[in-house]
C-alpha positions in Angstrom: 95.9 85.4 93.3 92.5 86.7 93.8 90.2 84.4 95.6 86.4 84.6 96.1 86.2 85.3 99.6 82.9 87.1 100.8 82.8 90.3 102.4 83.5 90.4 106.1 81.2 88.3 108.2 81.2 88.3 111.9 80.4 84.4 111.7 83.8 84.0 109.9 85.7 85.8 112.5 87.4 82.6 113.8 88.6 81.7 110.4 90.1 85.3 110.2 91.7 85.2 113.7 93.4 81.8 112.7 94.7 83.0 109.4 96.1 86.3 110.2 98.7 87.6 113.0 97.2 89.8 115.7 98.2 93.1 113.9 97.1 91.9 110.4 93.7 91.2 112.0 93.5 94.3 114.0 94.3 96.5 110.8 92.2 94.7 108.2 89.2 93.5 110.3 88.9 96.0 113.0 90.1 99.2 110.7 93.2 99.7 112.9 96.4 101.4 112.1 99.9 100.3 112.5 102.4 102.9 113.7 104.1 105.2 111.3 107.4 104.1 110.2 106.8 100.6 111.7 105.3 98.7 108.8 107.8 96.2 106.8 106.7 97.4 103.3 107.2 101.2 104.0 110.6 101.3 102.6 110.4 98.2 100.2 112.0 99.1 96.8 112.1 95.9 94.8 110.0 95.5 91.8 107.0 93.4 92.2 103.3 93.5 93.3 101.3 94.1 96.4 98.2 91.9 97.2 95.7 91.9 100.1 97.0 89.8 103.0 93.5 88.5 103.5 92.4 87.1 100.0 95.5 87.6 97.6 93.6 90.2 95.5 95.9 92.6 93.5 96.0 96.0 94.8 99.2 97.8 93.7 102.4 97.3 91.7 105.9 98.7 92.5 105.7 101.6 89.9 102.7 102.9 91.5 104.6 103.4 94.9 106.4 106.4 95.7 108.1 108.0 98.9 105.6 110.4 100.3 107.5 110.7 103.8 104.1 109.8 105.6 105.4 106.9 107.4 103.3 104.1 105.5 103.5 102.7 102.0 102.1 105.5 99.6 100.8 104.8 96.2 99.6 107.2 93.5 97.5 104.8 91.5 95.6 101.4 92.3 96.1 98.3 90.2 93.6 98.2 87.5 92.0 95.2 88.6 91.8 96.2 92.3 88.5 97.7 92.5 89.3 99.4 95.8 86.3 100.3 97.6 85.9 103.9 99.2 84.0 104.7 102.1 83.6 108.0 104.4 85.4 107.6 107.6 84.0 109.8 110.3 86.0 108.0 113.1 88.2 111.1 114.0 87.6 115.0 113.9 89.0 114.9 110.5 86.7 113.3 107.8 88.9 110.8 105.8 88.2 108.3 102.9 88.9 104.8 104.0 90.0 102.4 101.3 89.1 98.5 101.5 89.7 95.5 99.5 87.4 95.2 96.5 87.3 91.4 97.0 87.1 90.6 100.8 86.5 94.0 102.1 89.7 94.2 104.3 90.6 97.6 105.5 93.7 98.7 103.7 94.2 102.5 104.9 93.1 105.9 103.6 93.2 107.9 100.3 94.1 111.7 100.5 94.2 114.3 97.7 97.9 115.4 98.4 99.4 112.9 95.9 101.6 113.7 92.7 99.6 115.7 90.4 100.9 114.1 87.3 99.1 110.9 88.6 95.7 112.5 89.6 96.7 114.1 92.8 95.9 111.1 95.2 98.1 109.4 97.8 96.9 106.0 98.8 98.3 105.7 102.4 98.2 101.8 103.1 99.2 99.7 106.2 101.9 97.3 105.4 100.1 94.8 107.6 97.1 94.7 105.0 99.3 93.7 102.3 101.6 90.9 100.9 104.6 91.9 98.6 105.5 89.3 96.0 108.9 90.4 94.4 108.8 90.4 90.5 109.7 86.8 89.3 108.2 85.2 92.2 104.6 86.2 91.2 
């Protein structure tokens, strides 16, 4: 499902605005954050895969998801082909690590070091608005 979309380019802004809902645009293209416990995928329990809402690039599989209680979908590992980019985020007093789609540079959320130890200790805290979920069998 991956497409060859270039990294975010302000000249492509009208295309992104026409393809995404307002919330999806604010999250993925303006590095916004949806409210805690408001995302449609936070409590998703079916088997399947999670893809970038902008370009369809594979990000996570359901077996990588766990209930962290943080209010956003949490994953302990990324899809082997995700190539998720990490950037230092100094937009708040607390320095965080922002994560972006490896294909189209969409903002996904942040990664923290308080995840399950048996999987390396990371917690990908991801906005539902940045992902599309495809149930197993529909992929």
